[in-house]
NUMI-846099 format. One record per residue (C-alpha): residue in three letters; x, y negated, z; residue number from 0. Coordinates in steps of 0.02 Angstrom, whole numbers. Last residue first. Layout:
N
{marza 'ala' {X Y Z} NUM}
...
end
This chain:
311
{marza 'asp' {-2007 523 -3} 310}
{marza 'val' {-1878 530 131} 309}
{marza 'arg' {-1841 727 147} 308}
{marza 'glu' {-1692 750 264} 307}
{marza 'pro' {-1560 867 201} 306}
{marza 'lys' {-1448 975 324} 305}
{marza 'ile' {-1264 1012 339} 304}
{marza 'ser' {-1224 1138 460} 303}
{marza 'ala' {-1208 1274 328} 302}
{marza 'ala' {-1099 1157 222} 301}
{marza 'leu' {-963 1161 370} 300}
{marza 'lys' {-946 1348 373} 299}
{marza 'ala' {-924 1360 177} 298}
{marza 'val' {-802 1225 174} 297}
{marza 'gly' {-694 1298 308} 296}
{marza 'ala' {-691 1462 220} 295}
{marza 'ala' {-641 1378 55} 294}
{marza 'asp' {-509 1279 128} 293}
{marza 'leu' {-485 1146 0} 292}
{marza 'arg' {-330 1072 -102} 291}
{marza 'ala' {-429 942 -200} 290}
{marza 'pro' {-305 791 -167} 289}
{marza 'leu' {-131 808 -83} 288}
{marza 'leu' {-119 727 88} 287}
{marza 'ser' {-247 835 164} 286}
{marza 'arg' {-382 805 299} 285}
{marza 'leu' {-498 703 191} 284}
{marza 'asn' {-522 848 57} 283}
{marza 'asp' {-628 941 201} 282}
{marza 'asn' {-761 807 197} 281}
{marza 'ala' {-784 807 9} 280}
{marza 'ala' {-790 998 6} 279}
{marza 'ala' {-933 987 141} 278}
{marza 'ile' {-1023 859 44} 277}
{marza 'gly' {-1010 971 -115} 276}
{marza 'leu' {-1074 1121 -15} 275}
{marza 'ala' {-1219 1012 47} 274}
{marza 'ile' {-1257 960 -128} 273}
{marza 'ser' {-1266 1142 -186} 272}
{marza 'asn' {-1376 1185 -39} 271}
{marza 'leu' {-1494 1040 -99} 270}
{marza 'val' {-1487 1101 -281} 269}
{marza 'asp' {-1531 1289 -248} 268}
{marza 'ala' {-1391 1414 -251} 267}
{marza 'his' {-1375 1513 -415} 266}
{marza 'arg' {-1183 1541 -390} 265}
{marza 'asp' {-1160 1418 -534} 264}
{marza 'leu' {-1266 1291 -441} 263}
{marza 'gly' {-1151 1311 -281} 262}
{marza 'ala' {-988 1290 -383} 261}
{marza 'ala' {-1056 1141 -476} 260}
{marza 'ile' {-1116 1048 -322} 259}
{marza 'gly' {-946 1088 -239} 258}
{marza 'ala' {-849 1032 -386} 257}
{marza 'cys' {-940 859 -395} 256}
{marza 'leu' {-907 843 -201} 255}
{marza 'cys' {-725 886 -221} 254}
{marza 'asp' {-713 750 -368} 253}
{marza 'gly' {-793 629 -250} 252}
{marza 'cys' {-677 657 -119} 251}
{marza 'gly' {-516 644 -244} 250}
{marza 'ile' {-429 512 -139} 249}
{marza 'pro' {-486 493 41} 248}
{marza 'asn' {-312 536 109} 247}
{marza 'val' {-277 581 299} 246}
{marza 'val' {-436 551 372} 245}
{marza 'lys' {-447 621 551} 244}
{marza 'ala' {-595 696 650} 243}
{marza 'ala' {-702 681 492} 242}
{marza 'arg' {-879 626 524} 241}
{marza 'pro' {-1014 739 448} 240}
{marza 'pro' {-1095 677 298} 239}
{marza 'thr' {-1286 624 329} 238}
{marza 'phe' {-1393 680 178} 237}
{marza 'arg' {-1540 593 118} 236}
{marza 'trp' {-1679 657 -4} 235}
{marza 'leu' {-1803 582 -124} 234}
{marza 'gly' {-1923 687 -221} 233}
{marza 'ala' {-1923 873 -281} 232}
{marza 'asp' {-2000 841 -456} 231}
{marza 'arg' {-1911 702 -538} 230}
{marza 'ser' {-1764 726 -418} 229}
{marza 'ser' {-1673 614 -303} 228}
{marza 'ala' {-1521 633 -197} 227}
{marza 'trp' {-1434 514 -77} 226}
{marza 'val' {-1272 536 28} 225}
{marza 'ala' {-1269 428 177} 224}
{marza 'asp' {-1118 337 238} 223}
{marza 'lys' {-931 393 235} 222}
{marza 'gly' {-904 328 53} 221}
{marza 'gln' {-1073 282 -43} 220}
{marza 'thr' {-1129 435 -133} 219}
{marza 'val' {-1271 449 -259} 218}
{marza 'val' {-1339 616 -323} 217}
{marza 'ile' {-1461 606 -470} 216}
{marza 'trp' {-1560 758 -525} 215}
{marza 'glu' {-1678 805 -674} 214}
{marza 'ala' {-1577 677 -773} 213}
{marza 'gly' {-1690 625 -921} 212}
{marza 'cys' {-1702 431 -920} 211}
{marza 'arg' {-1852 452 -796} 210}
{marza 'asn' {-1718 531 -666} 209}
{marza 'ile' {-1603 375 -697} 208}
{marza 'glu' {-1744 260 -664} 207}
{marza 'arg' {-1793 350 -508} 206}
{marza 'met' {-1605 326 -447} 205}
{marza 'ala' {-1617 141 -488} 204}
{marza 'ala' {-1776 122 -382} 203}
{marza 'his' {-1686 215 -236} 202}
{marza 'leu' {-1544 90 -246} 201}
{marza 'gln' {-1656 -53 -245} 200}
{marza 'asp' {-1752 6 -90} 199}
{marza 'asp' {-1587 48 -10} 198}
{marza 'ser' {-1540 -137 -24} 197}
{marza 'asp' {-1396 -223 -104} 196}
{marza 'leu' {-1406 -121 -264} 195}
{marza 'pro' {-1359 -262 -383} 194}
{marza 'gly' {-1380 -255 -572} 193}
{marza 'gly' {-1301 -193 -732} 192}
{marza 'ile' {-1384 -17 -732} 191}
{marza 'thr' {-1219 60 -752} 190}
{marza 'asn' {-1129 -69 -642} 189}
{marza 'ala' {-1242 -39 -501} 188}
{marza 'leu' {-1225 157 -521} 187}
{marza 'glu' {-1036 145 -513} 186}
{marza 'glu' {-1045 43 -359} 185}
{marza 'arg' {-1169 175 -272} 184}
{marza 'asn' {-1067 319 -327} 183}
{marza 'pro' {-1107 420 -475} 182}
{marza 'lys' {-1160 603 -478} 181}
{marza 'val' {-1275 659 -624} 180}
{marza 'leu' {-1375 814 -616} 179}
{marza 'phe' {-1456 915 -758} 178}
{marza 'pro' {-1386 815 -904} 177}
{marza 'lys' {-1493 785 -1050} 176}
{marza 'thr' {-1466 852 -1225} 175}
{marza 'pro' {-1557 728 -1355} 174}
{marza 'gly' {-1444 586 -1310} 173}
{marza 'ala' {-1489 430 -1215} 172}
{marza 'leu' {-1440 489 -1048} 171}
{marza 'leu' {-1275 537 -1110} 170}
{marza 'glu' {-1248 361 -1195} 169}
{marza 'thr' {-1296 285 -1032} 168}
{marza 'leu' {-1183 383 -934} 167}
{marza 'glu' {-1031 340 -1050} 166}
{marza 'pro' {-1083 157 -1058} 165}
{marza 'gly' {-1066 138 -856} 164}
{marza 'arg' {-1030 307 -761} 163}
{marza 'val' {-978 482 -764} 162}
{marza 'asp' {-988 620 -638} 161}
{marza 'ala' {-1096 738 -757} 160}
{marza 'val' {-1169 907 -702} 159}
{marza 'ile' {-1215 996 -868} 158}
{marza 'arg' {-1327 1159 -865} 157}
{marza 'cys' {-1294 1274 -1015} 156}
{marza 'pro' {-1289 1284 -1203} 155}
{marza 'thr' {-1164 1140 -1228} 154}
{marza 'leu' {-1119 1069 -1398} 153}
{marza 'asp' {-1233 931 -1408} 152}
{marza 'ala' {-1171 886 -1228} 151}
{marza 'leu' {-1011 865 -1299} 150}
{marza 'asp' {-1070 730 -1420} 149}
{marza 'arg' {-1152 648 -1279} 148}
{marza 'tyr' {-987 658 -1179} 147}
{marza 'phe' {-895 565 -1314} 146}
{marza 'ser' {-1039 435 -1341} 145}
{marza 'ala' {-927 304 -1263} 144}
{marza 'ala' {-807 314 -1414} 143}
{marza 'val' {-637 361 -1378} 142}
{marza 'gly' {-522 202 -1424} 141}
{marza 'ala' {-452 170 -1245} 140}
{marza 'pro' {-455 333 -1142} 139}
{marza 'leu' {-607 389 -1065} 138}
{marza 'ser' {-667 394 -881} 137}
{marza 'gly' {-700 537 -785} 136}
{marza 'thr' {-796 710 -765} 135}
{marza 'phe' {-905 814 -866} 134}
{marza 'val' {-951 979 -784} 133}
{marza 'ala' {-1024 1124 -867} 132}
{marza 'thr' {-1128 1276 -801} 131}
{marza 'arg' {-1161 1441 -855} 130}
{marza 'ala' {-1022 1462 -968} 129}
{marza 'ser' {-982 1577 -1116} 128}
{marza 'ala' {-1016 1466 -1268} 127}
{marza 'ala' {-932 1321 -1161} 126}
{marza 'ala' {-760 1382 -1176} 125}
{marza 'ile' {-763 1396 -1368} 124}
{marza 'met' {-850 1227 -1383} 123}
{marza 'tyr' {-727 1149 -1270} 122}
{marza 'ala' {-576 1218 -1361} 121}
{marza 'thr' {-661 1142 -1528} 120}
{marza 'arg' {-688 982 -1449} 119}
{marza 'tyr' {-511 958 -1383} 118}
{marza 'ala' {-444 1010 -1550} 117}
{marza 'arg' {-545 872 -1633} 116}
{marza 'leu' {-492 743 -1503} 115}
{marza 'glu' {-312 785 -1537} 114}
{marza 'glu' {-333 770 -1722} 113}
{marza 'glu' {-429 602 -1706} 112}
{marza 'thr' {-276 541 -1595} 111}
{marza 'leu' {-290 504 -1406} 110}
{marza 'pro' {-262 340 -1325} 109}
{marza 'glu' {-157 322 -1171} 108}
{marza 'ala' {-236 333 -1005} 107}
{marza 'asn' {-243 173 -902} 106}
{marza 'glu' {-116 161 -758} 105}
{marza 'val' {-186 158 -578} 104}
{marza 'leu' {-112 89 -423} 103}
{marza 'glu' {-223 148 -280} 102}
{marza 'thr' {-212 72 -107} 101}
{marza 'thr' {-276 176 53} 100}
{marza 'thr' {-303 88 217} 99}
{marza 'gly' {-281 166 384} 98}
{marza 'thr' {-211 -1 455} 97}
{marza 'ala' {-41 59 523} 96}
{marza 'glu' {-48 220 428} 95}
{marza 'asp' {-46 132 258} 94}
{marza 'leu' {-65 256 124} 93}
{marza 'leu' {-1 209 -58} 92}
{marza 'thr' {-68 313 -205} 91}
{marza 'thr' {8 291 -371} 90}
{marza 'cys' {-41 345 -541} 89}
{marza 'leu' {62 413 -689} 88}
{marza 'arg' {-17 429 -856} 87}
{marza 'thr' {-12 587 -973} 86}
{marza 'ser' {121 544 -1112} 85}
{marza 'gly' {51 508 -1287} 84}
{marza 'ser' {89 648 -1421} 83}
{marza 'thr' {-47 751 -1346} 82}
{marza 'thr' {-49 938 -1316} 81}
{marza 'ile' {-221 1005 -1269} 80}
{marza 'trp' {-202 1119 -1111} 79}
{marza 'glu' {-316 1259 -1076} 78}
{marza 'val' {-331 1274 -887} 77}
{marza 'ser' {-373 1414 -769} 76}
{marza 'ala' {-331 1380 -586} 75}
{marza 'ser' {-213 1525 -510} 74}
{marza 'leu' {-137 1405 -389} 73}
{marza 'ser' {36 1454 -457} 72}
{marza 'ser' {-12 1436 -637} 71}
{marza 'phe' {-92 1266 -606} 70}
{marza 'glu' {72 1198 -532} 69}
{marza 'asp' {193 1275 -662} 68}
{marza 'ala' {76 1203 -805} 67}
{marza 'phe' {70 1033 -732} 66}
{marza 'pro' {252 1029 -696} 65}
{marza 'glu' {282 1080 -877} 64}
{marza 'arg' {166 947 -962} 63}
{marza 'ala' {197 795 -849} 62}
{marza 'pro' {356 745 -947} 61}
{marza 'gly' {257 695 -1111} 60}
{marza 'gly' {81 753 -1141} 59}
{marza 'val' {-77 839 -1069} 58}
{marza 'pro' {-259 854 -1131} 57}
{marza 'cys' {-369 952 -1019} 56}
{marza 'ile' {-510 1088 -1049} 55}
{marza 'thr' {-542 1175 -878} 54}
{marza 'arg' {-602 1351 -859} 53}
{marza 'ala' {-690 1413 -704} 52}
{marza 'glu' {-740 1555 -595} 51}
{marza 'ala' {-763 1479 -423} 50}
{marza 'glu' {-636 1537 -286} 49}
{marza 'leu' {-680 1369 -189} 48}
{marza 'ala' {-497 1324 -212} 47}
{marza 'ala' {-499 1360 -394} 46}
{marza 'leu' {-655 1239 -403} 45}
{marza 'ala' {-567 1109 -307} 44}
{marza 'leu' {-410 1124 -422} 43}
{marza 'cys' {-521 1102 -577} 42}
{marza 'val' {-617 958 -506} 41}
{marza 'asn' {-461 870 -453} 40}
{marza 'leu' {-390 904 -630} 39}
{marza 'val' {-531 819 -719} 38}
{marza 'lys' {-538 676 -593} 37}
{marza 'gly' {-356 634 -608} 36}
{marza 'ser' {-232 735 -517} 35}
{marza 'ala' {-59 845 -529} 34}
{marza 'cys' {57 815 -380} 33}
{marza 'arg' {193 711 -313} 32}
{marza 'leu' {228 688 -133} 31}
{marza 'val' {327 561 -48} 30}
{marza 'glu' {345 531 146} 29}
{marza 'ala' {403 399 267} 28}
{marza 'ala' {408 282 116} 27}
{marza 'arg' {524 127 128} 26}
{marza 'asn' {444 -45 110} 25}
{marza 'val' {538 -195 39} 24}
{marza 'glu' {428 -338 75} 23}
{marza 'gly' {290 -436 -31} 22}
{marza 'leu' {153 -330 44} 21}
{marza 'glu' {195 -246 215} 20}
{marza 'leu' {153 -70 227} 19}
{marza 'lys' {168 16 401} 18}
{marza 'thr' {205 201 444} 17}
{marza 'phe' {209 217 246} 16}
{marza 'arg' {136 370 145} 15}
{marza 'leu' {179 371 -41} 14}
{marza 'ile' {77 472 -152} 13}
{marza 'gln' {130 500 -329} 12}
{marza 'gln' {2 569 -449} 11}
{marza 'trp' {22 629 -627} 10}
{marza 'ala' {-144 593 -697} 9}
{marza 'pro' {-283 674 -800} 8}
{marza 'thr' {-392 565 -912} 7}
{marza 'leu' {-491 663 -1037} 6}
{marza 'gly' {-620 763 -946} 5}
{marza 'ala' {-714 927 -969} 4}
{marza 'val' {-740 1076 -842} 3}
{marza 'val' {-819 1246 -898} 2}
{marza 'ile' {-903 1335 -765} 1}
{marza 'met' {-916 1526 -769} 0}
end
C-alpha cells in the first residue's frame, strides 16, 4: 500500500481558448473544473494505475463536497482533514493558437496547529501499514520547512519525495533519508542555489543529492531527457517518447512520481519503475484533466522505454 502526503490541494479551473489575447476580452471555448494540486494528482494517478493507495489531504470551504464526490466516483481513497481555511483555486489557460499553457496559482491558506496535529496523526496511522510513502508539493505559509522531515521520522517504509528547496534540504538533513527524490531541473537548481546550465553541472548536483542520503534522484526537464542517478547503480538517461498531441501538460510531473511509486510498490526494479513513471507522464499529456490515466496504455508504453547507462 502507498500512503500519499501533501498539504496543498487545489480546485482547478481549466479554460481552453482557440486564441488567447492578453489585454482583451477572451471567451473560453471550453471550461472544466476538477480536483488537482500535486497531492491529489498523485492520488488520482495511482487510482488510475490501479495501485493500492491512501492519501491524506486537507480540504476546506466550497471544495469539500465536490472533492469528496469526485474521489468517491473514481474509487480513490482519501482521508480528508477538515480545515477552517478554504482550499485554493488555481486556473489553467490553454491557448490552442500558440500551444502555450499559462498557470494562475493561488497560494494555499495557512493551517492551524490543531489541523497539522490531526494531519500528522492520520498520516502516522496510514503509514504504519504502507510499503511506500510519497511526499509531494509545496507547503502553506506558516508550515515549517521541516514538515516532511518530521513525517519521515514517522515513516517505517521507503519514501519517494517530489519536493524542492528548503523542504528537500531539511528532508535530506534528517535521520530518515528518502529513497528517491524527483525534482525537475529548475527545482534542483533552486535547491542547491546555483545554475545547472550544462549537463556536467546537473550530474554533479545529482551526485551531491546522492551523497546527502537519497539512494536515487530522478530529474525531469519537460520533454527532454530524464536523468536518474544512484549511489550504487550510477547515472542513467531515459528518452521520453514524443507525444502525438499535447492537450494539457499540467500534472505530468505528478503522474511521473505516481508511476515510480506504483512500480516500486509492486516490487519492480527502480529503472523499470522510472519507465512506468515516464509513460504515465506521457499519457497525461493527452487529456484536459490532469492525472486521469489509461492504465493499459501506460503499461504498454512503459515496456518500450529503455534506460541508457551513462556513467
